[in-house]
C-alpha positions in Angstrom: 0.0 0.0 0.0 2.9 2.4 0.8 4.3 1.7 -2.6 1.1 2.8 -4.3 0.9 5.9 -2.1 4.4 6.9 -3.3 3.4 6.0 -6.9 0.5 8.4 -7.0 2.4 11.1 -5.1 4.9 11.0 -8.0 2.1 11.6 -10.4 0.7 14.6 -8.5 1.6 18.2 -9.4 4.4 19.2 -7.0 2.5 22.0 -5.3 -0.3 19.6 -4.4 1.9 17.2 -2.6 2.3 19.4 0.5 -1.4 20.3 0.8 -3.3 18.5 3.6 -6.8 17.3 2.8 -9.5 19.6 4.4 -11.3 17.9 7.2 -14.2 19.8 8.7 -15.6 16.9 10.6 -17.1 18.1 14.0 -16.6 16.3 17.3 -17.9 12.7 17.0 -21.2 12.5 18.8 -21.6 16.2 19.1 -25.1 17.3 20.0 -24.6 21.1 19.8 -22.8 22.2 16.6 -21.0 25.5 17.2 -18.0 24.9 15.0 -18.8 26.0 11.5 -20.6 29.4 11.9 -23.8 27.9 10.5 -27.3 29.3 11.2 -28.8 26.9 13.7 -32.3 28.4 13.3 -32.9 26.0 10.3 -34.3 26.5 6.8 -37.5 28.6 6.6 -40.6 26.9 5.4 -41.0 29.2 2.4 -37.5 28.2 1.2 -38.2 24.5 1.7 -41.4 24.9 -0.4 -39.4 26.6 -3.2 -36.8 23.8 -3.2 -39.5 21.1 -3.2 -41.1 22.6 -6.3 -37.7 22.7 -8.0 -37.1 19.1 -7.3 -40.0 18.2 -9.6 -37.8 19.6 -12.4 -34.8 17.6 -11.3 -34.6 15.7 -14.6 -33.5 19.0 -16.3 -30.2 20.7 -16.2 -30.3 24.0 -14.3 -29.8 27.4 -16.0 -26.0 27.3 -16.2 -25.7 31.0 -15.3 -28.5 31.1 -12.7 -30.0 34.1 -14.5 -33.1 34.3 -12.2 -31.1 34.4 -9.0 -28.6 37.0 -10.5 -31.5 39.2 -11.5 -33.0 39.0 -8.1 -29.7 39.8 -6.4 -29.1 42.7 -8.8 -32.5 44.2 -7.9 -31.9 43.7 -4.2 -28.4 45.4 -4.1 -28.7 48.0 -6.8 -26.5 46.2 -9.3 -26.8 44.9 -12.9 -27.1 41.1 -13.6 -23.9 41.4 -15.7 -22.0 42.4 -12.5 -22.9 39.1 -10.7 -21.6 35.6 -10.8 -22.7 32.6 -8.8 -20.6 29.7 -7.5 -20.6 26.4 -5.5 -20.2 28.2 -2.2 -17.5 30.8 -1.8 -15.0 28.0 -1.9 -16.0 27.5 -5.5 -15.6 31.3 -6.1 -12.0 31.3 -4.7 -11.2 28.2 -6.8 -12.4 30.0 -9.9 -10.2 33.0 -9.1 -7.2 30.7 -8.7 -7.9 28.9 -12.0 -8.4 32.1 -13.9 -5.5 34.2 -12.6 -2.8 32.4 -10.6 0.3 30.6 -11.6 3.8 29.9 -10.3 5.1 33.4 -11.0 2.5 35.1 -8.8 2.3 36.3 -5.2 -1.0 36.3 -3.3 -1.5 38.5 -0.3 -3.8 37.4 2.6 -4.0 37.5 6.3 -1.9 35.4 8.7 -5.1 34.5 10.6 -8.0 34.3 8.2 -10.0 31.9 6.0 -7.4 29.2 5.0 -8.8 28.5 1.5 -7.2 31.7 0.2 -3.7 30.4 0.9 -4.4 26.7 0.0 -5.9 27.6 -3.4 -2.8 29.8 -4.2 -0.5 27.0 -3.1 -2.3 24.5 -5.3 -1.9 26.9 -8.2 1.8 27.1 -7.4 1.7 30.7 -6.3 3.5 32.1 -3.3 1.4 33.4 -0.3 2.4 36.6 1.5 0.7 36.6 4.9 0.1 39.9 6.6 0.4 39.8 10.4 -2.4 40.9 12.7 -2.1 44.1 14.7 -1.3 43.8 18.4 -5.1 44.0 19.0 -5.6 41.1 16.6 -7.1 43.4 13.8 -6.5 43.1 10.1 -5.1 46.5 9.0 -6.0 47.2 5.4 -3.1 49.5 4.7 -0.6 46.8 5.8 -2.2 44.6 3.1 -1.6 47.3 0.5 2.0 47.8 1.7 2.6 44.0 1.2 1.9 44.2 -2.5 5.0 43.7 -4.7 5.5 43.7 -8.5 4.8 39.9 -8.3 1.4 40.3 -6.6 -1.5 39.1 -8.6 -4.3 39.0 -6.0 -5.1 40.3 -2.5 -7.7 38.7 -0.2 -9.3 40.7 2.6 -12.0 39.1 4.8 -14.4 41.6 6.4 -15.5 40.8 9.1 -12.5 38.6 9.3 -12.9 34.8 10.0 -11.9 33.7 12.7 -11.2 37.0 14.6 -14.6 38.6 13.9 -13.0 42.1 13.6 -14.4 44.6 11.1 -12.5 47.1 9.1 -14.2 50.4 8.4 -15.3 51.4 4.9 -12.9 54.3 4.7 -10.0 51.9 5.6 -11.1 49.6 2.8 -11.2 52.5 0.3 -7.8 53.7 1.4 -6.4 50.2 0.8 -8.0 50.0 -2.7 -6.6 53.4 -3.6 -3.1 52.3 -2.7 -3.2 48.9 -4.5 -2.2 49.0 -8.2 -5.1 48.2 -10.7 -3.2 45.2 -12.0 -3.8 43.5 -8.6 -7.2 41.9 -8.1 -8.7 42.7 -4.7 -11.0 40.1 -3.3 -13.3 41.5 -0.5 -14.8 38.5 1.3 -18.0 39.7 3.0 -19.4 36.3 4.0 -20.4 37.6 7.5 -21.4 41.1 6.6 -25.1 40.6 7.4 -24.1 40.2 11.1 -21.9 43.3 11.2 -24.6 45.9 11.6 -23.5 47.8 8.5 -25.5 48.8 5.4 -25.4 45.7 3.2 -25.4 47.7 0.0 -22.8 50.4 0.7 -19.7 48.4 -0.2 -21.0 47.7 -3.7 -20.6 51.4 -4.4 -16.8 50.8 -4.4 -17.2 48.9 -7.7 -17.8 52.2 -9.5 -14.2 53.3 -8.7 -12.3 50.1 -8.5 -12.7 47.7 -11.5 -10.1 45.4 -10.0 -12.4 44.7 -7.0 -14.6 41.6 -6.5 -17.0 41.5 -3.6 -18.0 38.0 -2.4 -21.1 37.0 -0.5 -22.7 33.7 0.5 -26.1 32.1 1.4 -24.4 29.8 3.9 -24.5 32.0 6.9 -27.5 34.3 7.8 -29.6 32.8 5.0 -29.2 29.3 6.6 -28.4 27.4 3.4 -24.9 26.1 4.2 -25.8 22.7 2.8 -26.9 24.1 -0.5 -23.5 25.6 -1.3 -24.5 28.9 -3.0 -22.0 31.8 -3.2 -22.1 34.9 -5.3 -19.9 37.8 -6.2 -20.2 41.3 -7.8 -17.5 42.8 -10.0 -16.8 44.5 -13.3 -18.4 42.4 -16.1 -15.1 42.0 -17.9 -13.5 40.6 -14.7 -16.4 38.2 -14.4 -15.9 37.1 -18.0 -12.5 35.6 -16.9 -14.3 33.6 -14.3 -17.0 32.4 -16.5 -14.3 30.9 -18.7 -13.2 28.5 -15.9 -16.5 28.1 -14.1 -18.1 24.7 -14.0 -21.1 24.8 -16.2 -23.7 23.7 -13.7 -22.0 24.6 -10.4 -25.3 25.8 -8.7 -28.1 23.3 -8.9 -31.7 24.3 -9.8 -32.8 23.3 -6.2 -30.1 25.4 -4.6 -30.9 28.4 -6.9 -34.6 28.1 -6.0 -33.8 28.0 -2.3 -31.4 31.0 -2.5 -33.9 33.1 -4.4 -36.7 32.3 -1.9 -34.3 33.0 1.0 -33.9 36.6 -0.2 -37.6 37.1 0.5 -37.5 35.9 4.1 -37.3 39.4 5.6 -38.7 38.6 9.0 -36.6 35.5 9.4 -33.4 37.4 8.5 -34.3 40.2 10.9 -35.0 37.7 13.7 -31.7 35.9 13.1 -29.7 39.1 13.1 -31.3 40.4 16.3 -31.0 37.1 18.1 -27.4 36.7 17.0 -26.4 40.1 18.3 -28.2 39.6 21.6 -26.7 36.2 22.1 -23.3 37.3 21.1 -23.4 40.0 23.8 -24.5 37.6 26.4 -21.8 35.1 25.6 -19.2 37.8 25.6 -20.2 38.8 29.1 -19.9 35.2 30.3 -16.5 34.8 28.6 -15.3 38.0 30.3 -16.6 36.9 33.7 -14.6 33.7 33.3 -11.4 35.6 32.7 -11.0 34.2 29.2 -9.4 36.7 26.7 -11.6 37.1 23.6 -11.9 39.4 20.6 -14.9 41.7 20.1 -16.9 40.3 17.2 -19.0 41.7 14.4 -19.9 38.2 13.0 -21.8 35.2 14.2 -18.9 33.8 16.2 -16.5 34.7 18.9 -12.7 33.9 19.0 -11.3 33.1 22.4 -7.7 33.0 23.3 -7.8 30.8 26.4 -4.1 30.4 27.1 -3.6 28.0 30.0 -7.3 27.3 30.1 -7.4 25.9 26.6 -7.3 22.2 27.6 -9.9 22.7 30.4 -12.2 24.5 28.0 -11.8 21.8 25.3 -12.7 19.1 27.9 -15.7 21.1 29.2 -17.0 21.3 25.6 -16.3 17.7 25.0 -18.3 16.7 28.2 -21.3 18.6 27.0 -21.0 17.3 23.4 -20.4 20.8 22.0 -18.5 21.0 18.8 -16.3 24.2 18.6 -13.4 25.1 16.3 -9.9 24.7 17.6 -7.1 26.5 15.8 -4.0 28.8 16.3 -4.1 32.5 15.7 -0.9 34.5 15.6 0.9 31.5 17.2 -1.5 31.3 20.1 -4.1 28.5 20.8 -7.6 29.8 20.0 -11.1 28.5 20.2 -13.8 29.9 17.8 -17.4 29.3 19.0 -20.3 30.0 16.7 -23.4 31.8 18.0 -26.1 29.1 18.2 -29.7 29.0 19.4 -30.3 30.6 22.9 -30.5 27.2 24.6 -27.3 26.0 22.8 -25.5 29.1 23.9 -26.7 28.6 27.5 -25.1 25.1 27.5 -21.8 26.6 26.1 -22.0 29.2 28.9 -22.3 26.4 31.5 -19.3 24.7 30.0 -17.2 27.9 30.2 -18.2 28.5 33.8 -16.8 25.2 34.7 -13.4 26.6 33.8 -13.9 29.5 36.2 -13.9 27.3 39.3 
């Protein structure tokens, strides 16, 4: 068996050999899932009905460009359909960007503690990643990203709010960064969590008028509660999107997923309720974490990053005993635990687990 492993390793492209397979499996037997920043409120009935109706047409290929969903998104956000592209989740969007633009001669700028797919896609393409350190307060500073651009830089990724820190850069900081970055560098603004930030969801799209090298990415996986459907989308200059359509899988968003996403845009009361509950529960959990003496970062997303230090092992064990799945990682070289905001009763159990570490 080992000989076969070596045999296939020799056939692989060299950059792929050092990539570890992504494993998002939660704690075995977990009863409370707070590890993946999902919306635990579940799928609204209206969305389920729309998907059920679409299943009846499951013998037909979907509209390869998801024209209906793009038109609805354009109407919602003051855009033109030609400025919008859909994808198989935002992972699919970042894969398209790598396929269309990156090769061995390129540098890709991203954060040192951010969504790992930016760097892994660049590495698979053979590009070099340049990771920008967090500030002493664990913030991503946009101008430090701009200052990291070199003549070899092809693309820059900025996650706002950032995953996993939850920190939000202000609009004027983003604009200042864009003004400093050469137009030959594609800037990817990942706004997967923007609906939880309390900001105007349309304002950032105004940047597209001044920066044709900008692509703004959104998802239906978070506040819209459709993580299992894998629907991402982005807005950019039509000529930039033409490059992505050349490498995009023809049917990467199914007709059922498109129907669900389109219906989810109409769930105004559901979205309002999820936002308000998330903000209230986030504040309550932050108070508990503070009372327990666990360092954490103020968040503008649907998760909180804790830096438990010497309490890390005890906190992991407390979560394990209560069958709570959380995300364990390192941030700026320090052990960290990211906990998603779940339902009130789930958060109450997480709070109990954290209080065990205060004794």
